VEXDREN-2710 file (C-alpha; in Angstrom, 1 decimal):
% VEXDREN-2710
k/r/px/py/pz
1/MET/-0.2/0.3/-0.2
2/LYS/2.4/2.7/1.0
3/ASN/4.3/1.4/-2.6
4/ILE/1.4/2.7/-4.1
5/ALA/1.0/6.1/-3.0
6/ILE/4.5/6.7/-3.7
7/VAL/3.6/5.7/-6.9
8/VAL/0.6/7.6/-7.0
9/PHE/2.7/11.0/-5.4
10/ALA/5.1/10.7/-8.1
11/PHE/2.6/10.8/-11.0
12/LEU/0.6/13.6/-9.6
13/ASN/4.0/15.7/-9.2
14/VAL/4.9/14.9/-13.1
15/LEU/1.1/16.0/-14.2
16/HIS/2.2/19.3/-11.8
17/SER/5.4/19.8/-13.1
18/HIS/3.5/19.8/-16.8
19/SER/0.8/21.9/-16.4
20/GLN/3.3/24.5/-14.8
21/GLU/6.1/23.7/-18.3
22/ILE/5.4/27.3/-19.9
23/ASN/4.5/26.8/-24.0
24/SER/4.3/30.7/-25.3
25/VAL/6.1/33.6/-24.0
26/GLN/3.9/37.0/-25.7
27/LEU/4.9/40.5/-25.6
28/VAL/2.3/42.4/-25.8
29/GLY/1.6/46.8/-25.8
30/LEU/5.2/47.2/-28.0
31/LYS/5.0/50.0/-30.9
32/LYS/8.3/51.0/-31.6
33/THR/10.9/48.2/-29.6
34/GLU/12.0/45.4/-31.3
35/PRO/10.8/42.2/-29.6
36/SER/14.0/40.2/-31.0
37/TYR/15.9/43.2/-29.2
38/LEU/14.1/42.5/-25.4
39/GLN/14.6/38.9/-26.2
40/GLN/17.9/39.2/-24.8
41/PHE/16.9/40.4/-21.2
42/ILE/14.4/37.7/-21.2
43/SER/15.5/34.9/-18.8
44/ILE/12.9/32.5/-19.3
45/ARG/12.4/30.3/-22.7
46/ILE/9.4/27.9/-24.0
47/GLY/9.9/24.7/-22.8
48/ASP/11.1/25.5/-18.8
49/GLN/9.4/25.3/-15.7
50/LEU/7.1/28.1/-14.3
51/ASP/9.6/30.1/-12.0
52/SER/8.0/33.0/-10.4
53/VAL/11.1/34.5/-9.1
54/GLN/12.4/34.4/-12.9
55/LEU/9.6/36.2/-13.9
56/GLN/10.5/39.4/-10.9
57/VAL/13.8/39.4/-12.2
58/THR/13.3/39.5/-15.6
59/LYS/10.3/42.2/-14.9
60/GLN/12.6/44.4/-13.3
61/ARG/15.4/44.0/-15.9
62/LEU/13.1/45.0/-18.3
63/SER/12.1/48.0/-16.5
64/ASN/15.3/49.3/-15.7
65/LEU/15.9/49.7/-19.4
66/GLU/14.1/52.6/-19.3
67/MET/12.1/52.8/-21.8
68/PHE/8.8/51.9/-20.5
69/SER/6.7/53.4/-17.6
70/ASP/5.2/50.1/-16.5
71/VAL/5.9/46.6/-17.7
72/SER/3.6/43.9/-16.4
73/PHE/3.1/40.1/-16.7
74/ASP/0.4/37.3/-16.9
75/VAL/0.5/33.7/-16.3
76/GLU/-2.1/31.8/-18.8
77/SER/-3.3/28.7/-18.0
78/LYS/-3.4/26.0/-21.0
79/ASN/-4.3/22.4/-21.5
80/ASP/-0.7/21.4/-22.1
81/GLY/1.0/24.2/-19.8
82/VAL/1.0/27.1/-19.7
83/GLY/2.0/31.1/-21.4
84/VAL/3.7/33.8/-20.4
85/VAL/2.3/38.1/-21.3
86/PHE/4.7/40.5/-20.7
87/THR/2.6/44.0/-21.1
88/PHE/4.5/46.8/-22.1
89/GLN/4.0/50.5/-21.8
90/GLU/6.2/52.1/-24.0
91/LEU/7.5/56.0/-22.9
92/TYR/8.1/58.6/-25.9
93/THR/11.8/58.4/-26.3
94/LEU/12.0/61.0/-29.3
95/LEU/12.2/64.0/-27.7
96/PRO/13.1/67.7/-28.3
97/ILE/15.8/68.7/-25.6
98/PHE/14.9/72.1/-24.6
99/SER/16.7/72.5/-20.8
100/PHE/17.9/75.2/-19.1
101/GLY/19.0/75.6/-16.1
102/GLY/19.9/78.8/-13.8
103/ILE/21.3/80.2/-10.4
104/GLU/21.9/84.0/-10.1
105/GLU/23.8/86.0/-12.4
106/ASN/23.9/82.6/-14.8
107/PHE/22.1/81.3/-17.2
108/TRP/22.5/77.8/-19.5
109/ILE/19.8/76.3/-22.2
110/GLN/20.2/73.5/-24.2
111/LEU/18.3/73.0/-27.6
112/GLY/18.3/69.7/-29.6
113/ALA/16.9/66.5/-30.3
114/SER/17.3/62.8/-28.2
115/GLU/16.6/59.5/-29.1
116/VAL/17.3/56.8/-26.7
117/ASN/15.2/53.7/-28.1
118/LEU/16.8/54.5/-31.5
119/ASP/15.4/51.9/-34.2
120/GLY/13.5/49.8/-31.4
121/ARG/16.9/48.6/-30.6
122/GLY/18.3/50.7/-27.6
123/ASN/20.6/53.2/-29.5
124/LYS/20.9/56.5/-28.2
125/LEU/21.1/59.6/-30.3
126/THR/21.8/63.1/-28.5
127/ALA/22.1/66.4/-31.1
128/TYR/22.4/69.7/-29.2
129/TYR/22.8/73.2/-29.0
130/GLN/24.0/75.3/-25.6
131/TYR/24.7/78.3/-24.7
132/TYR/26.4/78.9/-21.4
133/ASP/27.8/82.0/-21.5
134/ARG/29.2/81.1/-25.0
135/SER/28.0/78.3/-28.1
136/SER/28.3/74.8/-28.1
137/LEU/27.4/72.3/-30.1
138/ALA/27.7/68.3/-29.2
139/VAL/26.7/64.8/-30.9
140/HIS/26.6/61.5/-29.0
141/LEU/25.7/58.3/-30.9
142/THR/25.9/55.2/-29.2
143/PHE/25.2/51.5/-30.3
144/ASP/24.8/49.7/-27.0
145/ARG/25.0/46.1/-28.0
146/ILE/25.5/45.4/-31.4
147/LYS/23.7/42.9/-32.7
148/GLN/22.5/41.8/-29.5
149/SER/26.1/40.7/-28.7
150/ASP/27.8/42.1/-25.6
151/TRP/29.7/44.6/-27.7
152/GLY/29.1/48.3/-28.4
153/VAL/30.4/51.4/-29.4
154/ASN/30.6/55.2/-28.4
155/LEU/30.9/58.3/-31.3
156/ASN/31.4/62.0/-29.8
157/ILE/31.8/65.2/-31.5
158/ILE/31.9/68.0/-29.6
159/LYS/32.6/72.2/-29.9
160/TRP/32.3/73.2/-25.9
161/SER/32.1/76.9/-25.4
162/THR/32.2/78.7/-22.1
163/LEU/33.6/81.3/-20.1
164/GLU/36.2/79.5/-17.7
165/PRO/37.4/81.7/-14.6
166/LEU/40.9/80.9/-13.2
167/PHE/42.7/82.0/-10.6
168/PHE/45.9/83.6/-10.1
169/SER/47.1/85.1/-6.6
170/ASP/44.1/85.4/-4.7
171/GLN/42.7/87.0/-8.6
172/THR/39.9/86.1/-10.8
173/VAL/40.7/85.7/-14.2
174/GLU/38.4/85.1/-17.3
175/TYR/39.0/82.7/-20.4
176/GLU/37.1/82.1/-23.5
177/TYR/37.6/78.5/-23.4
178/ASP/36.9/76.5/-26.4
179/ASN/37.3/72.9/-27.0
180/TYR/37.6/70.7/-29.5
181/THR/36.5/67.0/-29.6
182/ILE/36.2/63.9/-31.5
183/GLY/35.9/60.3/-29.9
184/THR/34.9/57.2/-29.7
185/ASN/34.7/54.5/-26.8
186/LEU/34.4/50.8/-27.0
187/ILE/31.7/49.0/-25.0
188/ARG/31.9/45.7/-23.4
189/HIS/29.1/44.2/-21.0
190/PHE/29.3/41.3/-18.6
191/ASN/25.8/41.7/-17.7
192/PHE/22.9/43.2/-17.5
193/THR/24.3/45.4/-14.6
194/ASP/28.3/46.0/-15.1
195/ARG/30.4/47.1/-18.3
196/VAL/34.0/48.6/-18.7
197/GLU/34.3/50.7/-21.2
198/PHE/37.5/52.0/-22.9
199/GLY/37.9/55.2/-24.9
200/ALA/40.3/57.7/-26.7
201/ALA/40.0/61.4/-27.8
202/PHE/41.9/64.0/-29.8
203/PHE/41.2/67.7/-28.8
204/THR/42.1/70.9/-28.6
205/GLU/41.6/73.6/-26.1
206/ASP/42.2/77.3/-26.7
207/TYR/42.2/79.8/-23.7
208/ARG/41.7/83.6/-24.7
209/LYS/42.4/85.6/-21.9
210/PHE/38.6/87.6/-21.5
211/THR/39.2/90.3/-18.5
212/SER/41.3/93.2/-19.3
213/GLY/44.5/94.1/-17.7
214/SER/48.1/92.7/-17.0
215/ILE/47.8/90.2/-14.3
216/GLU/50.8/88.5/-13.1
217/GLY/51.3/84.7/-13.9
218/ALA/48.3/85.0/-16.5
219/PRO/49.0/84.5/-20.2
220/ASP/46.6/86.3/-22.7
221/LYS/46.5/83.0/-24.4
222/VAL/46.6/79.1/-24.4
223/ASP/46.4/76.5/-27.2
224/LYS/47.7/72.7/-26.5
225/ASN/46.7/69.4/-28.6
226/LYS/45.5/66.6/-26.5
227/LEU/45.1/62.7/-26.4
228/LEU/42.6/61.3/-24.2
229/GLY/43.0/57.7/-23.0
230/LYS/40.1/56.8/-20.7
231/ALA/38.6/53.1/-18.7
232/ILE/35.1/54.1/-17.6
233/PHE/33.7/50.7/-14.7
234/VAL/30.2/50.6/-14.1
235/TRP/28.8/49.1/-11.5
236/ASN/24.5/49.7/-11.6
237/ARG/22.2/47.7/-9.2
238/VAL/19.6/50.2/-9.7
239/ASP/15.8/49.2/-9.7
240/TYR/13.4/51.5/-11.1
241/HIS/9.4/51.8/-9.5
242/PHE/8.4/53.9/-11.9
243/HIS/9.9/57.6/-10.5
244/TYR/11.6/55.5/-7.7
245/LEU/15.4/54.5/-7.4
246/GLU/16.7/51.8/-5.2
247/GLY/19.9/50.2/-4.9
248/PHE/23.1/51.3/-5.4
249/HIS/25.3/52.7/-8.8
250/ASN/28.8/53.0/-8.9
251/GLN/31.2/54.1/-11.6
252/LEU/35.1/54.4/-11.8
253/ASN/36.6/56.8/-14.6
254/LEU/40.6/56.9/-15.5
255/GLN/41.8/58.8/-17.6
256/THR/45.2/59.9/-18.8
257/VAL/45.9/63.2/-21.0
258/HIS/48.8/63.6/-22.8
259/SER/50.0/66.8/-24.7
260/LEU/50.9/66.6/-28.4
261/ASP/53.7/69.5/-27.0
262/THR/56.1/69.0/-24.2
263/ASP/54.2/69.0/-21.2
264/PRO/54.0/65.8/-18.9
265/ALA/51.2/63.8/-18.9
266/PHE/48.1/64.5/-16.7
267/TYR/46.1/61.9/-14.7
268/ILE/42.5/61.9/-13.4
269/ALA/40.7/59.6/-11.8
270/PHE/37.2/59.6/-9.6
271/ASN/34.7/57.7/-8.8
272/ASP/31.1/57.8/-8.0
273/ILE/28.9/55.6/-5.5
274/LYS/25.2/56.6/-5.8
275/ASN/22.5/55.0/-3.2
276/PHE/18.8/54.7/-2.7
277/TRP/16.3/53.5/-0.7
278/ARG/12.4/53.5/-0.6
279/SER/11.0/54.8/2.4
280/GLY/7.0/54.0/2.4
281/ASP/4.8/54.3/-1.0
282/ARG/6.1/57.7/-1.0
283/GLY/9.3/58.4/-0.1
284/ASN/12.6/57.5/-1.3
285/PHE/16.2/58.7/0.2
286/ALA/19.1/59.5/-2.5
287/SER/23.3/60.4/-1.6
288/ARG/26.2/60.3/-4.0
289/LEU/29.7/60.5/-3.0
290/ARG/32.5/61.9/-5.0
291/LEU/36.2/61.0/-4.3
292/GLY/38.7/62.2/-6.7
293/LEU/42.1/62.5/-7.0
294/SER/44.5/64.3/-10.7
295/THR/47.9/64.9/-11.2
296/ASN/48.4/67.9/-8.4
297/GLU/50.4/70.9/-9.8
298/GLU/50.0/73.9/-9.1
299/SER/48.0/75.3/-12.1
300/PRO/45.1/77.2/-12.3
301/PHE/43.7/74.5/-14.5
302/ALA/42.6/72.2/-11.6
303/PRO/39.7/70.1/-13.0
304/PHE/37.5/69.6/-9.6
305/VAL/35.0/72.2/-9.9
306/LEU/33.2/73.9/-7.4
307/ASP/29.9/75.0/-8.7
308/SER/26.4/75.0/-8.5
309/TYR/25.0/72.8/-11.3
310/LEU/27.4/69.9/-11.1
311/ASN/27.8/69.5/-6.9
312/ILE/26.5/72.3/-4.5
313/ARG/23.6/73.1/-5.0
314/GLY/23.9/77.2/-4.6
315/VAL/27.5/78.3/-4.1
316/GLY/28.0/79.3/-7.2
317/ASN/29.0/79.4/-10.9
318/ARG/32.8/77.9/-11.0
319/VAL/33.4/79.8/-8.2
320/ASP/37.3/77.5/-7.5
321/ARG/39.0/74.7/-8.1
322/GLY/41.2/71.6/-7.1
323/THR/43.5/68.7/-7.7
324/GLY/41.8/66.8/-5.4
325/ALA/37.7/66.8/-3.9
326/ILE/36.0/64.5/-1.6
327/ILE/31.7/65.4/-2.0
328/LEU/28.8/64.0/-0.6
329/ASN/25.2/65.0/-1.5
330/ALA/22.1/63.8/0.4
331/GLU/18.5/64.2/-0.4
332/TYR/14.7/62.6/0.6
333/ARG/12.1/63.1/-2.3
334/HIS/9.0/63.0/-1.0
335/THR/5.7/62.1/-3.7
336/LEU/2.9/64.8/-3.0
337/LEU/0.9/64.4/-6.0
338/ASP/1.1/61.0/-8.0
339/LYS/-1.1/60.8/-10.9
340/ASN/-1.3/58.4/-13.4
341/LYS/0.7/60.6/-16.2
342/VAL/2.5/63.4/-13.3
343/ALA/4.1/63.2/-10.5
344/ILE/5.0/66.2/-7.8
345/GLN/8.3/65.5/-5.4
346/GLY/9.7/67.5/-2.6
347/VAL/12.8/67.8/-2.0
348/ILE/15.4/68.5/1.1
349/PHE/19.1/68.2/0.4
350/SER/22.5/68.7/1.8
351/ASP/25.5/69.2/-0.4
352/SER/28.7/69.6/0.8
353/GLY/32.4/68.9/0.1
354/SER/36.2/69.7/0.2
355/TRP/39.1/70.0/-2.2
356/ARG/42.5/70.0/-2.6
357/ASN/44.3/73.2/-3.3
358/PRO/46.9/72.7/-6.9
359/GLY/49.9/71.9/-5.5
360/GLY/48.8/71.2/-1.8
361/ASP/48.5/68.2/0.2
362/PHE/46.0/65.8/1.3
363/ALA/46.1/68.4/4.7
364/ASP/44.0/70.7/2.1
365/PHE/40.8/68.2/2.9
366/ALA/40.2/69.0/6.3
367/ASP/41.1/72.7/5.8
368/SER/38.2/74.4/7.1
369/GLN/38.8/77.3/4.6
370/ASN/37.9/74.5/1.7
371/PHE/35.3/73.1/3.2
372/VAL/31.8/74.3/2.2
373/PHE/28.2/72.9/2.8
374/PHE/25.1/73.6/2.1
375/SER/21.5/72.7/2.5
376/GLY/18.1/73.8/1.0
377/GLY/15.1/71.9/-0.7
378/GLY/13.3/72.0/-3.4
379/PHE/10.6/70.4/-5.8
380/ARG/10.3/68.0/-9.2
381/PHE/7.6/68.4/-11.6
382/ILE/7.4/64.8/-13.0
383/HIS/5.9/63.5/-16.3
384/LYS/5.6/59.7/-16.5
385/LYS/5.3/59.2/-19.5
386/ILE/8.0/60.7/-21.3
387/TYR/11.5/59.6/-20.3
388/ASN/13.8/61.8/-17.9
389/ALA/11.0/64.6/-18.1
390/ILE/11.5/65.8/-14.8
391/PHE/11.9/70.0/-14.3
392/ARG/13.7/70.6/-11.0
393/ILE/14.2/74.1/-9.1
394/ASP/16.6/73.7/-6.0
395/TYR/17.3/76.4/-3.3
396/GLY/20.8/76.5/-2.0
397/PHE/22.2/78.1/1.0
398/ASN/25.4/78.4/3.0
399/LEU/24.8/77.2/6.6
400/GLN/27.9/79.2/8.0
401/LYS/26.8/82.3/5.4
402/PRO/23.6/82.4/5.1
403/GLU/23.7/85.8/1.9
404/VAL/25.7/82.8/0.3
405/ASN/22.9/81.6/-1.7
406/GLY/21.2/80.6/-4.8
407/PHE/18.3/78.5/-7.1
408/VAL/19.5/76.0/-9.0
409/LEU/17.5/74.9/-12.2
410/GLY/17.4/72.2/-14.3
411/ILE/16.0/68.8/-15.9
412/GLY/16.0/65.6/-14.5
413/GLN/17.0/64.9/-11.4
414/TYR/20.3/66.1/-9.7
415/PHE/21.7/63.2/-9.5
END
């Protein structure tokens, strides 16, 4: 009798196993995205046994592509197994660029177009004009996974022109800066979250003194032709839930710059760690820590800049430079309104950092004169059906000197 029960139990298990076999996988709701492109991100296959964990992993992986406002799945029972149906709500990804930002006595604007799902295969094309003191142009083209492989490539053509403040013996000298760059990166994906990029670029840098008068140590012009080599390592564990983020992202950038003149090689390394935590249904904590070092030359052209747009909201427009940086940005985002198409977030934040002076030493990081701490708040106005359609406005002020403050406007989250 016992043996009969074992046989019956085994037979029922076989029937149940067969009934959970996947016999179809459908992709519904796609208008622009090619199904063949998405297949590489779907880990379940016809003939597999139904695995609820793998379904959730696949759903999140597809959501993280940032092409869809929502991804869901259903399991349909059939006589000979089950069918899995993924349903997609695509974002608008071919968009005009109308970005702008501003702080007191400074304003910038970008006009152009961006496509983050070129030809329905996740390729990206961005071209824009920017006015930030002066006029700039840029074109970026990325083929992220060539023929569904682990390899990709991007191309960049840039004409970057600004009015750069440089610092000489406690005096600020403004230069008209022009950078002409052509470069490319080779991308190698290790999996769906991690990658490495190796890149090279040729660029020219021209500085022309804009400030009138003779200032000791400040040349009238500087012209350089240079080669850039770089390596970028990305570890991405961020999950997207509409405009909420959860997980961490780490990016290490290594660069070396070689002048075609007699100048010695210049090296730069910086690492960004971003962390995101959900708090209840509507809260989102976010932080970014940047650690950076470069060749420690006593030069006004130090690469790490103290700037409202980049790292410390409210501090001003490129107010200082250094050959090292430690920067921590932290904020709490709370959704005040969440509808089908739009959302509004309120934000409180703190931005702090310290810099190593050009030619200085590591003790500079502990020098109170090199440390800045700003706090403030703002709002995010979000269109949930359009890629990266987030308008932000922040107001930051120095807690020790409240008279030092400013509004910072922009498109997209600050980090």
